[in-house]
C-alpha positions in Angstrom: -92.1 -23.0 31.2 -91.1 -21.5 27.8 -90.0 -17.9 27.6 -92.7 -16.1 25.6 -90.0 -13.7 24.4 -87.9 -16.5 22.9 -87.1 -16.7 19.3 -89.4 -19.3 17.7 -86.6 -21.0 15.6 -83.8 -21.2 18.1 -85.5 -20.8 21.5 -83.0 -18.1 22.3 -83.9 -14.9 24.1 -84.4 -11.9 21.8 -82.7 -8.6 21.3 -84.5 -6.9 24.2 -83.0 -9.3 26.7 -79.6 -9.0 25.1 -79.8 -5.3 25.5 -80.7 -5.7 29.2 -77.8 -8.0 29.8 -75.4 -5.7 28.0 -76.7 -2.6 29.9 -76.2 -4.4 33.2 -72.6 -5.4 32.3 -71.8 -1.8 31.2 -73.3 -0.4 34.4 -71.3 -2.9 36.6 -68.2 -2.3 34.6 -68.1 -6.1 34.3 -65.2 -7.7 32.4 -67.5 -8.8 29.5 -67.7 -8.6 25.8 -70.5 -8.4 23.2 -69.8 -10.6 20.2 -72.1 -10.0 17.2 -72.3 -12.6 14.5 -74.0 -11.8 11.2 -74.6 -14.7 8.9 -73.7 -13.8 5.3 -76.0 -14.6 2.4 -79.0 -15.8 4.4 -81.4 -13.5 2.4 -80.2 -14.9 -0.9 -80.3 -18.5 0.4 -83.9 -17.9 1.6 -84.8 -16.4 -1.8 -83.2 -19.1 -3.8 -83.8 -22.3 -1.8 -86.6 -21.3 0.7 -86.8 -20.3 4.3 -86.6 -23.8 5.6 -83.0 -24.1 4.3 -82.1 -20.7 5.7 -83.5 -21.8 9.1 -81.4 -25.0 8.9 -78.3 -23.0 8.2 -79.0 -20.7 11.1 -79.3 -23.7 13.4 -76.1 -25.3 12.1 -74.3 -22.0 12.7 -75.7 -21.6 16.2 -74.5 -25.2 17.1 -71.1 -24.3 15.7 -71.0 -21.2 17.8 -72.1 -22.9 21.0 -69.5 -25.7 20.5 -66.8 -23.1 20.1 -67.7 -20.9 23.0 -68.0 -21.5 26.7 -71.1 -23.0 28.3 -71.3 -19.9 30.5 -71.6 -17.5 27.5 -75.1 -16.1 27.0 -76.6 -16.3 23.5 -79.3 -14.2 22.0 -81.1 -13.9 18.7 -80.3 -10.3 17.8 -82.0 -10.1 14.4 -83.1 -12.1 11.4 -79.6 -13.2 10.4 -77.7 -12.2 13.6 -76.8 -13.7 16.9 -75.2 -11.9 19.9 -73.2 -13.5 22.7 -72.3 -11.9 26.0 -68.9 -13.3 26.8 -67.6 -13.0 30.4 -63.9 -13.2 30.1 -60.9 -12.0 32.1 -58.7 -12.0 29.0 -57.9 -8.9 26.9 -60.1 -8.0 23.9 -57.3 -9.2 21.6 -57.2 -12.6 23.3 -61.0 -12.9 23.0 -60.8 -12.0 19.3 -58.2 -14.7 18.8 -60.3 -17.3 20.6 -63.3 -16.5 18.3 -61.1 -16.4 15.1 -59.7 -19.9 15.9 -63.0 -21.6 15.4 -64.7 -19.1 13.0 -62.0 -18.9 10.4 -62.2 -22.7 9.7 -64.3 -23.7 6.7 -67.9 -24.5 7.7 -70.1 -25.9 5.0 -73.0 -28.3 4.7 -74.5 -30.4 1.9 -78.3 -30.3 1.5 -80.6 -32.4 -0.7 -82.7 -30.0 -2.7 -85.1 -31.7 -5.1 -83.1 -34.3 -6.9 -79.7 -32.7 -6.4 -77.1 -32.0 -3.7 -76.0 -28.5 -3.0 -73.0 -27.7 -0.8 -73.3 -24.3 0.8 -70.6 -22.5 2.8 -71.9 -21.1 6.1 -70.0 -17.8 6.6 -70.3 -15.0 9.1 -68.8 -11.6 9.7 -68.4 -10.8 13.4 -67.1 -8.3 15.8 -66.3 -8.2 19.5 -66.7 -5.2 21.7 -65.7 -4.8 25.4 -68.7 -3.8 27.5 -66.5 -2.1 30.2 -64.9 0.6 28.0 -68.0 2.4 26.6 -71.5 3.4 27.5 -74.4 1.1 26.6 -75.6 3.6 24.0 -72.2 3.8 22.3 -72.0 0.0 22.2 -75.5 -0.3 20.8 -74.7 2.3 18.1 -71.5 0.5 17.1 -73.3 -2.9 17.0 -76.1 -1.6 14.8 -73.5 0.2 12.6 -71.6 -3.1 12.1 -74.7 -5.0 11.3 -75.8 -2.6 8.6 -72.3 -2.7 7.2 -71.4 0.8 8.3 
Protein backbone atom coordinates (compact mmCIF):
# COMPACT_ATOMS: atom_id res chain seq x y z
CA UNK A 1 0.00 0.00 0.00
CA UNK A 2 1.32 3.44 -0.89
CA UNK A 3 2.08 5.92 1.83
CA UNK A 4 -0.50 8.75 1.55
CA UNK A 5 2.11 11.10 3.03
CA UNK A 6 4.64 10.34 0.30
CA UNK A 7 5.96 12.90 -2.15
CA UNK A 8 4.13 12.51 -5.47
CA UNK A 9 7.28 12.89 -7.60
CA UNK A 10 9.78 10.76 -5.70
CA UNK A 11 7.63 8.52 -3.53
CA UNK A 12 9.75 9.55 -0.55
CA UNK A 13 8.30 10.30 2.87
CA UNK A 14 7.80 14.02 3.50
CA UNK A 15 9.33 16.46 5.99
CA UNK A 16 7.00 15.51 8.85
CA UNK A 17 8.32 11.94 8.81
CA UNK A 18 11.90 13.21 8.55
CA UNK A 19 11.30 15.33 11.64
CA UNK A 20 9.92 12.29 13.50
CA UNK A 21 13.01 10.23 12.57
CA UNK A 22 15.38 13.02 13.61
CA UNK A 23 13.54 13.67 16.89
CA UNK A 24 13.74 9.96 17.72
CA UNK A 25 17.49 9.85 16.93
CA UNK A 26 18.07 12.94 19.09
CA UNK A 27 16.12 11.51 22.02
CA UNK A 28 17.97 8.19 21.79
CA UNK A 29 21.32 9.95 21.42
CA UNK A 30 21.78 7.68 18.38
CA UNK A 31 25.01 8.03 16.45
CA UNK A 32 23.25 9.48 13.42
CA UNK A 33 23.51 12.53 11.18
CA UNK A 34 21.05 14.68 9.27
CA UNK A 35 22.30 15.52 5.79
CA UNK A 36 20.41 18.25 3.95
CA UNK A 37 20.83 18.64 0.18
CA UNK A 38 19.53 21.75 -1.55
CA UNK A 39 19.43 21.59 -5.35
CA UNK A 40 20.71 24.83 -6.79
CA UNK A 41 18.93 26.68 -9.59
CA UNK A 42 15.79 24.50 -9.66
CA UNK A 43 13.46 27.53 -9.63
CA UNK A 44 15.27 29.13 -12.56
CA UNK A 45 15.30 25.82 -14.48
CA UNK A 46 11.55 25.43 -13.84
CA UNK A 47 10.92 29.00 -15.01
CA UNK A 48 13.06 28.70 -18.12
CA UNK A 49 12.46 25.10 -19.24
CA UNK A 50 9.32 23.97 -17.37
CA UNK A 51 8.55 21.92 -14.29
CA UNK A 52 8.89 18.65 -16.15
CA UNK A 53 12.61 19.27 -16.66
CA UNK A 54 13.00 20.41 -13.05
CA UNK A 55 11.35 17.16 -11.93
CA UNK A 56 13.72 15.13 -14.12
CA UNK A 57 16.69 16.90 -12.54
CA UNK A 58 15.33 16.20 -9.04
CA UNK A 59 15.06 12.48 -9.89
CA UNK A 60 18.54 12.34 -11.44
CA UNK A 61 19.99 13.95 -8.32
CA UNK A 62 18.07 11.59 -6.02
CA UNK A 63 19.42 8.57 -7.94
CA UNK A 64 22.93 10.03 -7.65
CA UNK A 65 22.45 10.46 -3.90
CA UNK A 66 21.06 6.97 -3.37
CA UNK A 67 23.98 5.44 -5.32
CA UNK A 68 26.49 7.39 -3.24
CA UNK A 69 25.02 6.61 0.16
CA UNK A 70 24.28 3.40 2.03
CA UNK A 71 21.16 1.34 1.42
CA UNK A 72 20.34 1.69 5.13
CA UNK A 73 20.22 5.50 4.95
CA UNK A 74 16.74 7.01 5.13
CA UNK A 75 15.77 9.56 2.47
CA UNK A 76 13.04 12.20 2.73
CA UNK A 77 11.67 14.97 0.53
CA UNK A 78 12.29 17.95 2.80
CA UNK A 79 10.97 20.68 0.52
CA UNK A 80 10.49 21.73 -3.12
CA UNK A 81 14.21 21.64 -3.94
CA UNK A 82 15.56 19.76 -0.93
CA UNK A 83 16.19 16.23 0.26
CA UNK A 84 17.16 15.14 3.73
CA UNK A 85 18.89 11.88 4.63
CA UNK A 86 19.22 10.41 8.09
CA UNK A 87 22.59 8.67 8.10
CA UNK A 88 23.36 6.14 10.79
CA UNK A 89 27.13 6.07 11.06
CA UNK A 90 29.71 5.22 13.72
CA UNK A 91 32.27 7.49 12.05
CA UNK A 92 33.02 11.04 13.14
CA UNK A 93 31.23 14.00 11.58
CA UNK A 94 34.38 14.85 9.64
CA UNK A 95 34.54 11.34 8.15
CA UNK A 96 30.86 11.51 7.17
CA UNK A 97 31.45 14.91 5.49
CA UNK A 98 34.38 13.44 3.54
CA UNK A 99 32.24 10.48 2.46
CA UNK A 100 29.60 12.85 1.07
CA UNK A 101 32.15 15.19 -0.51
CA UNK A 102 33.73 12.29 -2.40
CA UNK A 103 30.69 11.74 -4.58
CA UNK A 104 29.10 15.19 -4.42
CA UNK A 105 32.09 17.22 -5.60
CA UNK A 106 32.31 15.30 -8.88
CA UNK A 107 30.69 17.00 -11.84
CA UNK A 108 27.13 15.84 -12.44
CA UNK A 109 25.42 17.07 -15.58
CA UNK A 110 22.79 15.83 -17.95
CA UNK A 111 21.90 16.66 -21.55
CA UNK A 112 18.23 17.22 -22.35
CA UNK A 113 16.45 17.59 -25.68
CA UNK A 114 14.37 20.76 -25.51
CA UNK A 115 12.46 21.51 -28.67
CA UNK A 116 14.97 21.12 -31.49
CA UNK A 117 18.11 21.68 -29.45
CA UNK A 118 20.20 19.94 -26.80
CA UNK A 119 20.88 21.64 -23.51
CA UNK A 120 23.46 20.37 -21.04
CA UNK A 121 22.71 21.42 -17.49
CA UNK A 122 24.90 20.97 -14.43
CA UNK A 123 23.13 19.41 -11.46
CA UNK A 124 24.58 21.09 -8.40
CA UNK A 125 23.67 21.08 -4.74
CA UNK A 126 24.76 22.75 -1.58
CA UNK A 127 24.65 20.51 1.45
CA UNK A 128 25.35 20.25 5.13
CA UNK A 129 25.68 17.46 7.68
CA UNK A 130 24.71 17.76 11.34
CA UNK A 131 25.19 15.21 14.10
CA UNK A 132 21.87 14.34 15.74
CA UNK A 133 23.52 13.36 19.03
CA UNK A 134 25.11 16.72 19.89
CA UNK A 135 22.13 19.10 19.90
CA UNK A 136 18.45 19.14 20.70
CA UNK A 137 15.94 18.45 17.95
CA UNK A 138 14.77 22.08 18.02
CA UNK A 139 18.34 23.37 17.62
CA UNK A 140 18.97 21.04 14.68
CA UNK A 141 15.69 22.03 13.01
CA UNK A 142 16.58 25.71 13.36
CA UNK A 143 20.04 25.12 11.85
CA UNK A 144 18.62 23.09 8.94
CA UNK A 145 16.01 25.74 8.14
CA UNK A 146 18.67 28.45 8.42
CA UNK A 147 20.94 26.59 6.01
CA UNK A 148 18.12 26.04 3.53
CA UNK A 149 17.23 29.72 3.48
CA UNK A 150 20.88 30.62 2.98
CA UNK A 151 21.30 32.03 6.46
